[in-house]
Each structure stands twice: as C-alpha cells, then as structure tokens.
C-alpha positions as CSV (number, residue, x, y, z in Angstrom):
1,X,-12.5,-55.4,-13.0
2,X,-13.4,-58.9,-11.7
3,X,-15.0,-62.1,-12.9
4,X,-18.6,-63.2,-12.2
5,X,-17.5,-65.8,-9.7
6,X,-15.8,-63.2,-7.6
7,X,-18.7,-60.8,-7.7
8,X,-21.3,-63.5,-6.6
9,X,-19.1,-64.7,-3.8
10,X,-18.5,-61.2,-2.6
11,X,-22.2,-60.1,-2.7
12,X,-24.0,-63.3,-1.6
13,X,-23.9,-62.6,2.1
14,X,-24.8,-58.9,2.0
15,X,-27.8,-59.7,-0.2
16,X,-28.9,-62.4,2.2
17,X,-28.5,-60.1,5.1
18,X,-30.5,-57.3,3.4
19,X,-33.4,-59.7,2.6
20,X,-33.4,-60.9,6.2
21,X,-33.4,-57.4,7.6
22,X,-36.4,-56.6,5.3
23,X,-38.3,-59.6,6.4
24,X,-37.7,-59.1,10.1
25,X,-38.6,-55.4,9.9
26,X,-42.1,-56.5,8.9
27,X,-42.3,-58.7,12.0
28,X,-41.3,-55.9,14.4
29,X,-43.5,-55.4,17.5
30,X,-41.6,-52.4,18.9
31,X,-40.5,-49.3,17.1
32,X,-42.5,-50.3,14.1
33,X,-42.3,-47.0,12.3
34,X,-38.5,-46.9,12.8
35,X,-38.2,-50.4,11.5
36,X,-40.2,-49.6,8.4
37,X,-37.8,-46.7,7.7
38,X,-34.9,-49.1,8.0
39,X,-36.7,-51.6,5.7
40,X,-37.1,-48.9,3.0
41,X,-33.4,-48.1,3.2
42,X,-32.4,-51.8,3.2
43,X,-34.7,-52.5,0.2
44,X,-32.9,-49.7,-1.7
45,X,-29.5,-51.2,-0.8
46,X,-30.6,-54.7,-1.7
47,X,-31.6,-53.5,-5.2
48,X,-28.3,-51.9,-5.7
49,X,-26.5,-55.0,-4.5
50,X,-28.4,-57.1,-7.0
51,X,-27.4,-54.6,-9.8
52,X,-23.8,-54.9,-8.6
53,X,-24.0,-58.7,-8.8
54,X,-24.9,-58.4,-12.5
55,X,-22.2,-55.7,-13.2
56,X,-18.5,-56.0,-14.0
57,X,-17.2,-54.3,-10.9
58,X,-13.8,-52.6,-10.2
59,X,-12.5,-55.1,-7.7
60,X,-10.4,-53.1,-5.4
61,X,-13.0,-50.6,-4.1
62,X,-15.7,-53.3,-4.5
63,X,-14.0,-55.5,-1.8
64,X,-13.6,-52.7,0.6
65,X,-17.2,-51.4,0.1
66,X,-18.7,-54.9,0.4
67,X,-16.9,-55.6,3.6
68,X,-18.1,-52.3,5.1
69,X,-21.7,-52.9,3.7
70,X,-21.8,-56.4,5.3
71,X,-20.9,-54.9,8.7
72,X,-23.6,-52.3,8.4
73,X,-26.2,-54.9,7.5
74,X,-25.1,-57.1,10.4
75,X,-25.8,-54.2,12.7
76,X,-29.1,-53.5,11.1
77,X,-30.1,-57.1,11.4
78,X,-29.2,-57.1,15.1
79,X,-31.2,-53.9,15.7
80,X,-34.4,-55.1,14.0
81,X,-34.2,-58.5,15.8
82,X,-34.4,-56.7,19.1
83,X,-37.7,-55.2,17.9
84,X,-39.5,-58.6,17.3
85,X,-41.9,-60.1,19.8
86,X,-40.1,-62.1,22.5
87,X,-42.2,-61.9,25.7
88,X,-42.0,-59.6,28.7
89,X,-38.6,-60.8,29.9
90,X,-37.0,-60.0,26.6
91,X,-38.7,-56.7,26.5
92,X,-37.4,-55.8,30.0
93,X,-33.8,-56.9,29.4
94,X,-33.5,-55.5,25.8
95,X,-32.4,-51.9,25.8
96,X,-32.4,-49.9,22.5
97,X,-30.6,-46.5,22.8
98,X,-32.7,-43.5,21.7
99,X,-30.2,-42.7,18.8
100,X,-29.7,-46.2,17.5
101,X,-32.2,-45.9,14.6
102,X,-30.9,-42.5,13.6
103,X,-27.3,-43.8,13.6
104,X,-28.4,-47.0,11.6
105,X,-30.2,-44.9,9.1
106,X,-27.0,-42.8,8.5
107,X,-24.9,-46.0,8.1
108,X,-27.4,-47.4,5.5
109,X,-27.4,-44.1,3.6
110,X,-23.6,-44.3,3.5
111,X,-23.7,-47.9,2.2
112,X,-26.2,-46.9,-0.4
113,X,-24.0,-44.0,-1.5
114,X,-20.9,-46.3,-1.6
115,X,-22.6,-49.0,-3.7
116,X,-24.1,-46.4,-6.0
117,X,-20.7,-44.8,-6.6
118,X,-19.2,-48.3,-7.2
119,X,-21.9,-49.0,-9.9
120,X,-21.3,-45.6,-11.6
121,X,-17.5,-45.8,-11.5
122,X,-17.5,-49.4,-12.8
123,X,-20.0,-48.8,-15.6
124,X,-19.2,-45.3,-16.7
125,X,-19.4,-45.0,-20.5
126,X,-17.4,-42.7,-22.8
127,X,-20.2,-40.2,-22.7
128,X,-20.2,-39.6,-19.0
129,X,-16.6,-40.6,-18.2
130,X,-15.5,-37.0,-17.9
131,X,-18.0,-36.2,-15.2
132,X,-16.7,-36.2,-11.6
133,X,-18.6,-38.8,-9.7
134,X,-18.4,-37.3,-6.2
135,X,-16.6,-38.5,-3.1
136,X,-18.0,-41.8,-1.8
137,X,-18.4,-41.9,2.0
138,X,-16.0,-44.8,2.5
139,X,-13.2,-42.7,1.1
140,X,-13.9,-39.7,3.3
141,X,-10.8,-40.5,5.5
142,X,-8.5,-41.1,2.5
143,X,-9.6,-38.9,-0.5
144,X,-6.4,-39.7,-2.4
145,X,-7.4,-43.3,-2.5
146,X,-10.8,-42.4,-3.9
147,X,-9.2,-40.2,-6.5
148,X,-6.9,-43.1,-7.6
149,X,-9.9,-45.4,-7.8
150,X,-11.8,-43.0,-9.9
151,X,-9.0,-42.4,-12.4
152,X,-8.3,-46.2,-12.7
153,X,-12.0,-46.9,-13.3
154,X,-12.0,-44.2,-16.0
155,X,-9.0,-45.9,-17.6
156,X,-11.1,-49.1,-17.7
157,X,-14.4,-47.8,-18.9
158,X,-14.0,-44.2,-20.2
159,X,-13.6,-42.8,-23.7
160,X,-10.2,-42.5,-25.2
161,X,-10.1,-38.8,-24.4
162,X,-11.2,-39.3,-20.8
163,X,-8.7,-42.2,-20.4
164,X,-5.9,-39.9,-21.6
165,X,-6.9,-37.4,-19.0
166,X,-7.1,-40.1,-16.3
167,X,-3.5,-41.2,-17.2
168,X,-2.4,-37.6,-16.9
169,X,-3.9,-37.4,-13.4
170,X,-2.1,-40.6,-12.4
171,X,1.1,-39.1,-13.7
172,X,0.7,-36.1,-11.4
173,X,0.0,-38.3,-8.4
174,X,2.9,-40.7,-9.1
175,X,5.3,-37.8,-9.6
176,X,4.2,-36.0,-6.4
177,X,4.5,-38.9,-3.9
178,X,6.1,-42.4,-3.7
179,X,3.2,-43.6,-1.6
180,X,0.6,-42.6,-4.2
181,X,2.6,-44.5,-6.8
182,X,2.5,-47.6,-4.6
183,X,-1.3,-47.1,-4.2
184,X,-1.8,-46.9,-8.0
185,X,-0.1,-50.3,-8.3
186,X,-1.9,-51.9,-5.4
187,X,-5.3,-50.7,-6.7
188,X,-4.7,-52.5,-10.0
189,X,-3.7,-49.5,-12.1
190,X,-1.0,-51.1,-14.1
191,X,-3.2,-53.2,-16.4
192,X,-5.4,-50.3,-17.5
193,X,-2.3,-48.2,-18.2
194,X,-0.8,-50.9,-20.3
195,X,-4.0,-51.3,-22.3
196,X,-4.0,-47.5,-22.9
197,X,-0.4,-47.7,-24.2
198,X,-1.6,-50.3,-26.7
199,X,-4.9,-48.9,-27.7
200,X,-5.0,-45.2,-27.0
201,X,-4.4,-42.2,-29.1
202,X,-1.1,-40.4,-29.1
203,X,-1.6,-38.3,-26.0
204,X,-3.1,-41.1,-24.0
205,X,-0.3,-43.5,-24.9
206,X,2.4,-40.9,-23.9
207,X,0.6,-40.2,-20.6
208,X,0.3,-43.9,-19.8
209,X,3.9,-44.7,-20.7
210,X,5.0,-41.8,-18.6
211,X,2.9,-43.0,-15.7
212,X,4.4,-46.5,-15.9
213,X,7.9,-45.1,-15.9
214,X,7.1,-43.0,-12.8
215,X,5.7,-46.1,-11.0
216,X,9.0,-47.8,-11.3
217,X,10.2,-46.7,-7.8
218,X,11.5,-50.0,-6.4
219,X,12.0,-53.7,-7.0
220,X,8.5,-54.8,-5.9
221,X,6.8,-52.2,-8.1
222,X,8.7,-53.2,-11.2
223,X,8.2,-56.9,-10.5
224,X,4.4,-56.4,-10.5
225,X,4.6,-54.5,-13.8
226,X,6.7,-57.3,-15.3
227,X,4.1,-59.8,-14.2
228,X,1.4,-57.6,-15.8
229,X,3.1,-57.9,-19.2
230,X,4.9,-54.5,-19.5
231,X,7.8,-56.0,-21.5
232,X,5.6,-57.4,-24.2
233,X,3.5,-54.2,-24.5
234,X,6.6,-52.0,-24.7
235,X,8.2,-54.2,-27.3
236,X,5.0,-53.9,-29.5
237,X,5.1,-50.1,-29.2
238,X,8.8,-50.0,-30.1
239,X,8.0,-52.0,-33.2
240,X,4.8,-50.4,-34.4
241,X,4.1,-47.2,-32.4
242,X,4.4,-43.5,-33.1
243,X,7.9,-42.1,-32.5
244,X,6.8,-39.9,-29.6
245,X,5.3,-42.8,-27.8
246,X,8.3,-45.0,-28.6
247,X,10.6,-42.3,-27.1
248,X,8.5,-42.2,-23.9
249,X,8.4,-46.0,-23.8
250,X,12.2,-46.1,-24.1
251,X,12.5,-43.7,-21.2
252,X,10.1,-45.9,-19.1
253,X,12.3,-48.9,-19.9
254,X,15.3,-47.1,-18.6
255,X,13.4,-46.3,-15.4
256,X,12.3,-50.0,-14.9
257,X,15.8,-51.3,-15.6
258,X,17.3,-48.7,-13.2
259,X,14.9,-49.7,-10.4
260,X,15.1,-53.4,-10.9
261,X,18.2,-54.6,-12.9
262,X,16.9,-58.2,-13.0
263,X,14.3,-57.1,-15.5
264,X,17.0,-56.5,-18.1
265,X,16.9,-60.1,-19.3
266,X,13.1,-60.1,-19.6
267,X,13.3,-57.1,-21.9
268,X,16.0,-58.8,-23.9
269,X,13.9,-61.9,-24.3
270,X,11.1,-59.7,-25.8
271,X,13.5,-58.4,-28.5
272,X,13.7,-54.9,-26.9
273,X,17.5,-54.6,-27.4
274,X,17.3,-55.0,-31.2
275,X,14.3,-52.6,-31.4
276,X,15.9,-49.9,-29.4
277,X,19.2,-50.2,-31.3
278,X,17.1,-49.8,-34.5
279,X,15.7,-46.5,-33.3
280,X,19.2,-45.4,-32.3
281,X,20.5,-46.2,-35.8
282,X,17.7,-44.5,-37.7
283,X,19.3,-41.7,-39.7
284,X,22.5,-42.1,-37.6
285,X,24.5,-44.6,-39.6
286,X,23.9,-46.5,-42.7
287,X,23.4,-50.3,-42.3
288,X,26.3,-51.3,-44.5
289,X,26.1,-54.6,-46.3
290,X,29.0,-56.9,-46.2
291,X,28.8,-57.0,-50.0
292,X,28.2,-60.7,-49.8
293,X,26.4,-62.2,-52.8
294,X,24.4,-65.3,-51.9
295,X,24.4,-68.4,-54.1
296,X,20.8,-67.6,-55.2
297,X,21.8,-64.2,-56.6
298,X,24.2,-63.6,-59.4
299,X,26.0,-60.3,-60.3
300,X,23.8,-60.2,-63.5
301,X,20.6,-60.5,-61.5
302,X,21.7,-57.8,-59.1
303,X,22.5,-55.4,-61.8
304,X,19.3,-56.2,-63.7
305,X,17.3,-55.8,-60.5
306,X,18.9,-52.5,-59.9
307,X,18.0,-51.3,-63.4
308,X,14.4,-52.5,-62.8
309,X,14.3,-50.6,-59.5
310,X,15.3,-47.4,-61.4
311,X,12.3,-47.8,-63.7
312,X,9.4,-45.9,-62.2
313,X,6.9,-48.3,-63.7
314,X,8.5,-51.3,-62.1
315,X,8.7,-49.6,-58.8
316,X,5.0,-49.0,-58.9
317,X,4.4,-52.6,-59.9
318,X,6.4,-53.8,-56.9
319,X,4.0,-51.9,-54.7
320,X,6.6,-49.5,-53.2
321,X,6.7,-45.8,-54.0
322,X,10.0,-44.5,-55.4
323,X,10.5,-42.0,-52.6
324,X,10.5,-44.9,-50.0
325,X,13.7,-46.4,-51.5
326,X,16.7,-44.6,-50.1
327,X,19.6,-44.6,-52.6
328,X,21.7,-42.0,-50.9
329,X,24.5,-42.5,-48.4
330,X,23.0,-41.3,-45.1
331,X,26.1,-42.3,-43.1
332,X,27.4,-39.4,-41.0
333,X,30.9,-41.0,-41.3
334,X,32.3,-40.2,-44.7
335,X,34.3,-42.7,-46.7
336,X,36.3,-40.7,-49.3
337,X,37.0,-42.3,-52.7
338,X,39.9,-40.1,-53.8
339,X,42.8,-41.5,-55.8
340,X,41.1,-44.8,-56.8
341,X,42.1,-46.6,-60.0
342,X,39.4,-47.2,-62.6
343,X,39.3,-50.9,-61.7
344,X,38.7,-50.0,-58.0
345,X,36.0,-47.6,-59.0
346,X,34.2,-50.2,-61.1
347,X,34.4,-52.6,-58.2
348,X,33.0,-49.9,-55.9
349,X,30.2,-49.4,-58.4
350,X,29.4,-53.0,-58.3
351,X,29.4,-53.0,-54.5
352,X,27.1,-50.0,-54.5
353,X,24.7,-51.8,-56.8
354,X,24.7,-54.8,-54.6
355,X,24.3,-52.8,-51.5
356,X,21.4,-50.8,-53.0
357,X,19.7,-54.0,-54.3
358,X,20.0,-55.8,-51.0
359,X,18.6,-52.8,-49.1
360,X,15.7,-52.5,-51.6
361,X,14.9,-56.2,-51.2
362,X,15.0,-55.9,-47.4
363,X,12.6,-53.0,-47.6
364,X,10.2,-54.9,-49.9
365,X,10.3,-57.9,-47.5
366,X,9.6,-55.7,-44.6
367,X,6.6,-54.2,-46.4
368,X,5.3,-57.7,-47.3
369,X,5.6,-58.9,-43.8
370,X,3.9,-55.9,-42.3
371,X,6.9,-54.9,-40.3
372,X,7.3,-51.5,-42.0
373,X,4.4,-50.1,-43.9
374,X,5.0,-47.2,-46.3
375,X,3.1,-44.9,-44.0
376,X,5.3,-46.0,-41.1
377,X,8.4,-45.2,-43.1
378,X,7.0,-41.8,-44.0
379,X,6.0,-41.1,-40.5
380,X,9.5,-41.7,-39.2
381,X,11.2,-39.7,-42.0
382,X,8.9,-36.7,-41.6
383,X,9.0,-36.4,-37.8
384,X,10.3,-33.1,-36.6
385,X,14.0,-32.9,-35.6
386,X,13.2,-32.4,-31.9
387,X,11.2,-35.6,-31.8
388,X,14.0,-37.5,-33.6
389,X,16.6,-36.2,-31.2
390,X,14.4,-37.1,-28.2
391,X,13.9,-40.6,-29.6
392,X,17.7,-41.0,-29.9
393,X,18.3,-39.6,-26.4
394,X,15.8,-42.0,-24.9
395,X,17.0,-45.0,-26.9
396,X,20.5,-44.3,-25.7
397,X,19.2,-44.0,-22.1
398,X,17.4,-47.3,-22.4
399,X,20.5,-49.0,-23.6
400,X,22.5,-47.4,-20.8
401,X,20.4,-49.0,-18.1
402,X,19.8,-52.3,-19.9
403,X,23.5,-52.7,-20.5
404,X,24.5,-51.9,-16.9
405,X,26.3,-54.9,-15.4
406,X,24.8,-57.3,-18.0
407,X,27.3,-59.2,-20.1
408,X,24.8,-60.9,-22.4
409,X,23.1,-57.6,-23.3
410,X,26.4,-55.8,-23.7
411,X,27.5,-58.5,-26.1
412,X,24.2,-58.2,-28.0
413,X,24.6,-54.5,-28.3
414,X,28.2,-54.6,-29.4
415,X,27.3,-57.2,-32.1
416,X,24.8,-54.8,-33.6
417,X,25.6,-51.4,-35.1
418,X,25.1,-49.6,-31.8
419,X,28.8,-48.9,-31.1
420,X,29.2,-47.0,-34.3
421,X,25.9,-45.2,-33.6
422,X,27.3,-44.1,-30.2
423,X,30.5,-42.9,-31.8
424,X,28.5,-40.8,-34.3
425,X,26.2,-39.4,-31.7
426,X,29.1,-38.4,-29.5
427,X,30.6,-36.5,-32.4
428,X,27.5,-35.0,-34.0
429,X,24.9,-34.5,-31.3
430,X,24.6,-32.4,-28.1
431,X,22.7,-32.4,-24.9
432,X,20.9,-35.5,-23.7
433,X,21.7,-37.5,-26.9
434,X,25.4,-37.0,-26.4
435,X,25.4,-37.5,-22.6
436,X,23.2,-40.7,-22.7
437,X,25.4,-42.1,-25.5
438,X,28.5,-41.5,-23.3
439,X,26.8,-43.2,-20.3
440,X,25.7,-46.2,-22.4
441,X,29.3,-46.6,-23.7
442,X,30.6,-46.3,-20.1
443,X,28.4,-49.2,-18.9
444,X,29.4,-51.4,-21.8
445,X,33.1,-50.6,-21.2
446,X,32.7,-51.4,-17.5
447,X,31.4,-54.8,-18.4
448,X,34.1,-55.3,-21.0
449,X,36.8,-54.5,-18.4
450,X,35.7,-57.6,-16.5
451,X,35.2,-59.8,-19.6
452,X,38.1,-60.7,-21.8
453,X,35.7,-62.3,-24.2
454,X,33.8,-59.1,-24.7
455,X,37.0,-57.1,-25.0
456,X,38.2,-59.4,-27.7
457,X,34.9,-59.5,-29.7
458,X,33.8,-55.8,-29.4
459,X,36.9,-53.7,-28.8
460,X,39.7,-55.4,-30.8
461,X,42.0,-52.8,-32.3
462,X,41.1,-53.8,-35.8
463,X,37.4,-53.2,-35.4
464,X,36.2,-50.0,-37.2
465,X,33.4,-49.5,-34.7
466,X,35.8,-49.8,-31.8
467,X,38.3,-47.4,-33.3
468,X,35.5,-44.9,-33.9
469,X,34.4,-45.2,-30.3
470,X,37.9,-44.7,-29.0
471,X,38.4,-41.7,-31.3
472,X,35.3,-39.9,-30.0
473,X,36.0,-40.7,-26.4
474,X,39.5,-39.3,-26.8
475,X,38.1,-36.3,-28.6
476,X,35.9,-35.5,-25.7
477,X,38.8,-35.9,-23.2
478,X,41.0,-33.7,-25.3
479,X,38.4,-30.9,-25.5
480,X,37.6,-31.3,-21.8
481,X,34.7,-28.8,-22.1
482,X,31.9,-30.3,-19.9
483,X,32.6,-32.3,-16.8
484,X,29.3,-34.3,-17.0
485,X,30.3,-35.6,-20.4
486,X,34.0,-35.8,-19.6
487,X,33.7,-38.2,-16.6
488,X,32.0,-41.1,-18.4
489,X,34.4,-40.8,-21.3
490,X,37.4,-40.9,-18.9
491,X,36.0,-44.0,-17.2
492,X,35.4,-45.7,-20.6
493,X,39.0,-45.2,-21.7
494,X,40.2,-46.5,-18.4
495,X,38.0,-49.6,-18.7
496,X,39.4,-50.2,-22.2
497,X,43.0,-49.9,-21.0
498,X,43.8,-53.6,-21.7
499,X,42.6,-53.4,-25.3
500,X,45.2,-50.9,-26.5
501,X,48.4,-52.0,-28.3
502,X,51.8,-50.7,-27.4
503,X,51.7,-48.6,-30.6
504,X,48.6,-46.7,-29.4
505,X,50.2,-43.7,-27.8
506,X,47.4,-41.1,-28.0
507,X,45.5,-42.0,-24.8
508,X,47.9,-41.3,-21.9
509,X,48.7,-37.7,-22.7
510,X,45.1,-36.2,-22.6
511,X,44.4,-38.1,-19.4
512,X,47.5,-36.8,-17.7
513,X,46.5,-33.2,-18.7
514,X,43.4,-33.6,-16.7
515,X,45.4,-34.0,-13.5
516,X,46.3,-30.3,-13.6
517,X,43.9,-27.6,-12.4
518,X,40.6,-29.6,-12.9
519,X,37.7,-30.2,-10.6
520,X,38.3,-32.9,-8.0
521,X,35.9,-35.4,-9.6
522,X,37.5,-35.1,-13.0
523,X,41.1,-35.4,-11.7
524,X,40.2,-38.4,-9.5
525,X,38.6,-40.2,-12.5
526,X,41.7,-39.4,-14.6
527,X,43.9,-40.9,-11.8
528,X,41.8,-44.0,-11.6
529,X,41.8,-44.4,-15.4
530,X,45.6,-44.0,-15.5
531,X,46.0,-46.5,-12.7
532,X,44.3,-49.1,-14.9
533,X,46.9,-48.5,-17.5
534,X,49.8,-48.6,-15.0
535,X,48.7,-51.5,-12.8
536,X,50.5,-54.9,-12.8
537,X,47.4,-56.6,-14.3
538,X,47.9,-54.6,-17.5
539,X,50.3,-56.5,-19.7
540,X,51.8,-53.2,-21.1
541,X,52.1,-51.6,-17.7
542,X,55.8,-50.7,-18.2
543,X,55.1,-48.9,-21.5
544,X,52.1,-47.0,-20.0
545,X,54.1,-46.0,-16.9
546,X,56.8,-44.5,-19.1
547,X,54.2,-42.7,-21.1
548,X,52.7,-41.2,-17.9
549,X,56.1,-40.0,-16.8
550,X,56.9,-38.6,-20.3
551,X,53.6,-36.6,-20.2
552,X,54.6,-35.0,-16.9
553,X,52.3,-37.0,-14.8
554,X,54.7,-37.5,-11.9
555,X,54.8,-33.9,-10.8
556,X,51.0,-33.6,-10.9
557,X,50.6,-36.7,-8.8
558,X,53.0,-35.4,-6.2
559,X,50.8,-32.3,-5.8
560,X,47.7,-34.5,-5.4
561,X,49.3,-36.7,-2.8
562,X,50.5,-33.7,-0.7
563,X,47.7,-31.3,-1.1
564,X,44.7,-33.0,-2.6
565,X,41.5,-34.1,-0.9
566,X,41.8,-37.3,1.0
567,X,40.0,-39.5,-1.6
568,X,42.2,-38.3,-4.5
569,X,45.3,-38.4,-2.3
570,X,45.1,-42.1,-1.9
571,X,44.2,-42.7,-5.5
572,X,47.2,-40.6,-6.6
573,X,49.5,-42.4,-4.2
574,X,48.4,-45.8,-5.6
575,X,49.2,-44.7,-9.1
576,X,52.6,-43.3,-8.0
577,X,53.4,-46.7,-6.3
578,X,52.7,-48.6,-9.5
579,X,54.9,-46.2,-11.5
580,X,57.7,-46.6,-9.0
581,X,57.3,-50.4,-9.1
582,X,57.5,-50.6,-12.8
583,X,59.9,-47.8,-13.7
584,X,62.1,-47.4,-10.6
585,X,65.1,-46.2,-12.6
586,X,63.4,-43.2,-14.1
587,X,65.3,-40.0,-13.9
588,X,62.0,-38.0,-13.9
589,X,60.9,-39.8,-10.7
590,X,64.2,-38.9,-9.0
591,X,63.8,-35.3,-10.0
592,X,60.2,-35.3,-8.7
593,X,61.5,-36.7,-5.4
594,X,59.0,-39.6,-5.5
595,X,60.9,-41.6,-2.9
596,X,60.5,-38.7,-0.5
597,X,56.8,-38.7,-1.3
598,X,56.5,-42.4,-0.6
599,X,58.4,-42.1,2.7
600,X,56.1,-39.3,3.8
601,X,53.0,-41.2,2.8
602,X,54.2,-44.2,4.8
603,X,54.0,-42.1,7.9
604,X,50.4,-41.1,7.3
605,X,48.1,-43.5,9.2
606,X,45.0,-42.9,7.1
607,X,46.9,-43.6,3.9
608,X,48.6,-46.8,5.0
609,X,45.2,-48.1,6.2
610,X,44.0,-48.4,2.6
611,X,44.4,-52.1,1.6
612,X,45.9,-51.4,-1.8
613,X,48.4,-48.8,-0.4
614,X,49.3,-51.3,2.4
615,X,50.0,-54.0,-0.2
616,X,52.2,-52.0,-2.7
617,X,53.7,-49.0,-1.0
618,X,56.4,-50.9,0.9
619,X,57.6,-52.7,-2.2
620,X,57.5,-49.5,-4.3
621,X,59.6,-47.8,-1.7
622,X,62.1,-50.6,-1.7
623,X,62.4,-50.6,-5.5
624,X,63.0,-46.9,-5.6
625,X,65.6,-47.1,-2.8
626,X,67.6,-49.6,-4.9
627,X,67.8,-47.2,-7.8
628,X,67.7,-43.7,-6.3
629,X,69.3,-41.9,-3.5
630,X,67.3,-39.9,-0.9
631,X,66.4,-36.4,-2.1
632,X,67.8,-33.4,-0.3
633,X,64.4,-32.0,0.7
634,X,62.1,-34.0,3.0
635,X,58.4,-33.4,3.8
636,X,57.2,-34.0,7.3
C-alpha cells in the first residue's frame, strides 16, 4: 500500500488528461459521434481515477497501471484534438485512420478494466477476499505477475483465512521457481507476510514463515527481508508464538543465515540465539542451578519458602497452579547418588531445596513479567511428541547456520546450555534432530579450531558439557552406522584435536578403524581428522603419531596412497609424512615399508604438485632414511 501523497502525485496527470479529453470531445467538429463515445469511456475512467485517488492503493501494480493509463489518455487527447475546428488547411492535412476510434475505444476499455481491478484488489474486504478478481488486461502478457499481485493484495486486505490461503499460494510459487520468488519480493510481498506471521492464525503464520524461508534464495533477497524487519518479527514469534510456528520460523532463520551469513549478527542482536537455545533445551536438559545462595536469601528462608510452595493453599495464593511447578529431575543425563554418606545426602537435600526454590522463583518472575503465562507453559508441555521433535530439529538447524563461521555467536552458544543439549540429542534422538545437532556441533568445532580462546572457554577437558559432547561424538564414530551422521562427528573430533590431553587415548583408535573398508568420503574425513592430531602444529603430535601407529594406521594409509582415489591418496600421503617426521624410528613404519611408499610418491608428478606434499615429503623421506634401511620390495 502507499501513502496519500504518492497516490495524488501518481494520479494527478491522468485525471487532468481525462478531463481535457472530455472537454475537447464536446468541441469536436468532425467525427462527433465517435468523439462522444470516447467521452463516455473517458468519463467512466475519470470517475474510477478519482476513486483511486481517495483509496489506499497497492503501489506496485498501481504504478504500472497509471503509467499505461496516462499513455492511453495521451493518445485519446491527441485523437480528439484532431477533430476540433481548425480551418480547411488543417482538415486537408489531418488524416484520421478509419480504425483509430475503434482502437482507442479498446484501449480505454482496457484502462477502465485495469483501474477497476486495482480498486477491487486494493480494497477487498474479508467477505469478498476469497473471490477471484479476474485477470486485468495489463497482466495478459505476464499472468504470473498478476497472480502474485492478487495474492499480495489479499495478504494486505483479506480475512485471516483468505490471507492464510494467499500465503500458501505464494509458498507454491516461491518453491517452484527462483524468478517467482524474486518477483514476490520486488512486488512488496515481504511486509504483508511478516504481518501475517505476527497477526495470523496458526495455519497462516506457518504458511507465511514457510514463504519467507523459501524467498531466501540469495544475498539481495535476504538483505531486503532484513530491512523489512524480519529479525524482530521472528524474535517475537520465538518468544511468544505457538510451537509449530516457532519451529517453522527456526527453519526460516536457518535459510536466511545460509543464504546471507552476514545476517547472523543481526539475528544475534535481536536475542534470537538465546531464544533458540531455550527451545533446544526444553525437556532436553535441566537448567541446573549453581547452588549459589545470594546475600538476600538465607538457608532458612529457602527451606521455609520450599515448605510454603508445597502447601497447595499457598501455591494458589501465589497465582501459580501446582502442576506448573516442576519438581522432578527432567535431565536425560542421570547423576547417581549411590554410596553417599548421610552428611553428603543432607547436603544434597539442601542443594535440592535451593535448586527447587530458585526454579520456582524464576517461574513466578517470568509469570509476573508476562514472559511465560501458565497457558504458554501448558501449551508447550502438552504439544505432541512429533511437534516437540520438529521444534528441536529446527532449533538445531537454526543454530547450525547461525554458528557457521561466526566466533561471537559460537561463544554465545557455548556459554549457554546448548553444548549439553547437543550431547543429549546426539545420544537420545534420531533423524533430523540428531543430524542437525551433529552439524551444529561441527560448525562450532570448526570455529573453535581457529580460536584458541573458544577452545579454552568451551572445550577445556574439565568442562562437563565438553566431556559429554566428546563422549557422544566418539560414540557415533565407534558405532559407524550412518555416513551422514558419521562425517560431521569425525570432522568435529578432528577440529578439537588440540583440546585433548596426552592421557586422552580413546580418540585415535576409532578414527583409524574408519580407514579400513569404508566409503571414500568417510575414509578421507578420517584421514584429515587424524592429520590434525599428527601435524606439527599439534603440541602432542608425537604421542598422537605413536597412537596412530599402535592402532594399525600405517598399513591402511599405505593402501590408500597406492590404490585410493586421487583425493584421498594425497591426504593419506600427507598424514604418512607427518608420522614419518615425528616417529621416524618406529619399527612398525619399517615393517610397512613407509620409506618405499614415500620414494614412490616422490616420483608421482600429481602428488608432488600438492603444496603441502611438496613442503614436507622431502624432509620426511630424509628423516626415515636416517633411521631405516631401504625395504627389499620396491613399487614403481
């Protein structure tokens, strides 16, 4: 829609032209009957234009229609001016083709139809919003554009039900063709879709969020959505919306971030990271208190408050129903309490009381502040399992693309409870929830690989969350069931190679096993991950190289160098070079005839052209020659 100033400026000249055509048609000396027919058409058009001047028009089609209408009225004005009295000379030299009036009548009819359609589509009410308005003449050559106009106009003026249907139509168009998606954005469709996300019913909100996600095809598209306020709207939905809509919004966020990574920070500024992590954590892990007692709260007050909370009458007085206060341990990670001494058990009971009280107080505060109403809590709790799982899957997907290559967001995620959530979801969930969690962890680990600060803060060996993540990554690698899930877990372990202590001996063995009889992609990622353990930049490279040899990695690497595909050949050769550099005196390397392998590789032009191979292969060969004699068998 457009403001009054824009309407008046756009319509002023066509209205003036229409009035002039009407006036001059009355002064016609020639073709008077034909001019009167033109006058009748022009008066009808002028009336519609004046209605349009008072209406709130849909700007995009209005501009095109008014430009076309002005051109038609210019031609009509020129035609009737030829019919005015002007003397014998003008009559002789003025030629009016026989079909001119018929053609002009058709053009005026088309303009009348265009402006009539514009008025109907711009002012359609909820009662008639479902009716198809017909194809306006100006859109005959591009019916898809007309369809997009009609659906966007319905989004602006229709009933909630018709707006939901219009959003569904835009979903179909955006899904079918990239060009249609660009047209929806160019024709100002983003604003009405965002309003539907905020104001619509459940189906309409889902359709609108889906459409917005599908429109995120490239950088320019996402930039326009960001300028239209998509981040703020999505943040509001993540805070207050229905879970199904929140899940769709989370998916849309992942699409926007994937198409335009620079929008990650804008989402973070709108508190989206914290909100998405909250959805990921819901019924996944318990938000454990640090058992800290503030100076304003004594042990006695905590215990007394707990007793009061257990009193049904007091609960009702506090305005919170008893079934909204969760006193059970919902954590999926168990913390056994076997073998505790009585004093320890008493201390744990006190901790439990404190934790329960702090949680209850936080729920009360949230209720008072309007953040979480009792109906909102119930709605989340009573959603069906499929919706909850979909919410977690889309929350993990959003974090995956928001974290990709972004140090600040990765730090924010790891400072929350998200790492522990990912560990639990890797262990307990399946399908998209598990896969998206693995991919989100992979992106966080990739950033941590390049950031010593993030490695120290998020993945220090003493961190329970970090240990849980490593345990689950290792569990997936050991099971080695599904390649799609296996690859991100392999990559994550490789990226964390510099976080492990020398006493951590569990990682190398499972990675080495993947070198044997696996798909090429899996074996290659395992080689790359092991290289990060064995490379000179890793402080514990000698220990890791010995572990790779002890696990039987040398023989498998030899096979990949000789018989693997070219990509894995070079990666395997690089790993062998690092092992030879750091453990040249290994008997296992001598038995595997690694020196012979390196000499053979040195003669392969495509291998030696790789920059890393060129840099380390000669030195590795020299180191081995110092410690080992040439093997009996040579490969040529």
